[in-house]
N, C-alpha and C positions, 0 to 999 in steps of 0.2 A: 297611294294606290293600292285597293287590293287584290291581293296575290290568289292564284285559284288553289289555296291548299286544302287539304281533305281533311275530315275527324278520320283517328282512329277506331275503331270497334272491332275488335278482335272477340273471335272465338273464345270460348272457353274448351275445356275437356272435358273427358270422364263422364258422369250424369250429365252433367249441364248439356254436354253435345244431343243426348240422347234425350232430354226435355226438350230441345229446341230453344233453350235461351245463349242471349251471348253476354258474352264480358267487355265492360268499357274498358278501354286499354287510357292512355295519355290522348284526351283530346284537344288540339290546338287548332285556332282560330287562323287564317289569313286577313292579315290588317284589324279594325276597329271591329268592332260587335252593334249588334240592336240595343236598345237601352235594355236594362234588366228588368222582365217582365215582374208585376209586384204581385202576382195570383190573381187567380179566379173570384169574381165579383162578388159570388156568392160565397158562404160563412162554408158550407155543407155540400159541395157541388156532386152533382153525380157523376160517377166514374163508369167506364165502357169498362167490359172485359176485357181481361188479357188472352190476347191471341196468339201463339208460334205462326214464324215466318214460313209462307207457302213454301213448301222445298222445288217448285217445279221450276224450271229455269224460263218460263215466260213470266217471272211476276215482275215489276215496278216496284222498285221501293223506295218511299219518300220520307226522309228526316223530316222531323221541327222541331226548331231549337230557337231561342234569342241568339244565338251564336253562329246563326245559319243569315249573314250578314245580306244586306241590302242590294239591287243592282236593277240598271235601268238595261230596258228592252222595248222594242219595237209598239209603235201603236195598233191592237188598242191594249197592250198589258202595260204599257207602259214604264210601271215601277211594278217590282216583286221583292217579295222579304217573308223570311220565317223557314223558307223549305227547302229540300234540298234535294237533289237525286242520288240516290245511294243504291249499294250491289250488292251481292250475296254473300262476297266477302267480306262487306261488315264495313264497307267506308260510304261515307258522308258527304257531299260538296259542302266546303265552309261557305262558297257564295249562292246565296239564290239564285237557281235555276228553273228556266221554265219545263216544265215536263213533258217535252214530245219525242225524246228519246230514250231509247234501252239504257241501260251501264255497258252495253257491248257498243254501242252507238247508234243502232240503227233507230227508225222508226217507230213509234210506236203503233199497236193496231189492234184491232181489235180481237185478235188473236191472245193478246196480250192479259193480264189482271196485274191489280195495284194493290200496295198492302200502304199503309201509314205508320209513322213510329216515332214515338217522344223520344229525343235524344238529346233532352232538356239537362245538364249537369252541372255539377258545381253551385252556386250559391241561388239557383233555379231551380233544384234540383226537385221542388216538394211542387211544381206549376204543370199542371195541365196541359193537354193542348188538343188539337184537333183540326180536322177538315170539313166544311159545312159546304155545300154548292149552291150554288148562286143562280136564280131564273135570267135567262135571256144572253148577251152577249158581250156585254163587259160588265166591268166591278162598279158595283152599287156607289151611291153616295153613303160616306158616313157621316151620320150616323146612321148607321144601317141594322133595323129588327128584324132580328133573327123568327124563324118560326119557330112557337114553342117546344117543339118534338127535336130542337137543333144539338139542347144535348145528350141525345140518347142514341145508340147507333141505329139508324134509319137504311132500310134499301140496301142492296148489293150490290150494286149497276151505277157505274157513273155515266149519264144518259140524259134521258126527256125527265125521269121524275125524280123529284126530290132527294139526296142520301145526304149523309152524316156519318162521320169516325164517334159522332161522340164523342166525352172528353177521354181521352188516351192518358196514363197519369205516366209520370216520369219513370224512368228504370229502376228497379229495387236490388241494391246490391250490384250482381251480375246480369242480372234480368230486364230484356228490353219487350215492351211491351206491343205488341203491335195489332191494327185492326180488324177488322174484318175485311174477307176477301173482294176484291169488286170487278164482278167482271165490266166491259167498255165496248160502248154504241161511237162509231164512227164520229165526229164531231169536237168541238173547241168546248172543257169548258172550265167557268171561276168558281175558285174556292175561296175560303177565307176560315180564321181563326173565331172560331163562337167568341173568344173572351178577349180578344185581341185585334181584333179587325177595326175595331172603334177609338183604338186608342193611338197615339201618335208612330208605334211601331209598324202598325196596319200590315200584320198579316195578311198577307194574299199571293197567287200564283193559279195558275190555269195548265190542265191538260190538254195535248193536242193530239186526237185518236186519228187516223189513217187510214188508211183504204189497205189492206192484207196485197202484198206480192203472189202473182200467177204463179207461185210454187207453193200457197197456203193449200 
């Protein structure tokens, strides 16, 4: 049985804190892990620029890693893997989670913003990861042909238009790379990893954005 453990990602202090970077502490998963990714299919893939974590209290952080194990959910999601909800304190779920809640437990609404980060460490610490939006209201059949621009950061809103984080590089030393900040539009949006969606690991997840409450 996979227990709901968390990855510990500790903030570093001093100049690193000023620069917005994070140090990786001991990262331990609960239960088994996804198969270790073998790397991107291209020899020299383009990678997205590293952004820092948005300081706003409304940011939802999503970690991507082979150590974030698969879980089963209700239809139409069925099975998700590789993506886990994080928080501003630097912890990331070791079991994949539907992205429908903030780290505080409230629903995600269009008043929130989202950033993705690659938390791959250990033997897979050279692997890039991404989140690329799918059209429609379900995960597409595999193999799925991604748009030609999926390898680069595209758009700054998760909504009706195509969006992609591009390939996010793994941590360098104590520094995590974050995607661009995505604004949100009400709805449910399916996404997957450009390089690993069509593999047995099938990195995939969905974000559910609801309606803000009356106190908006």
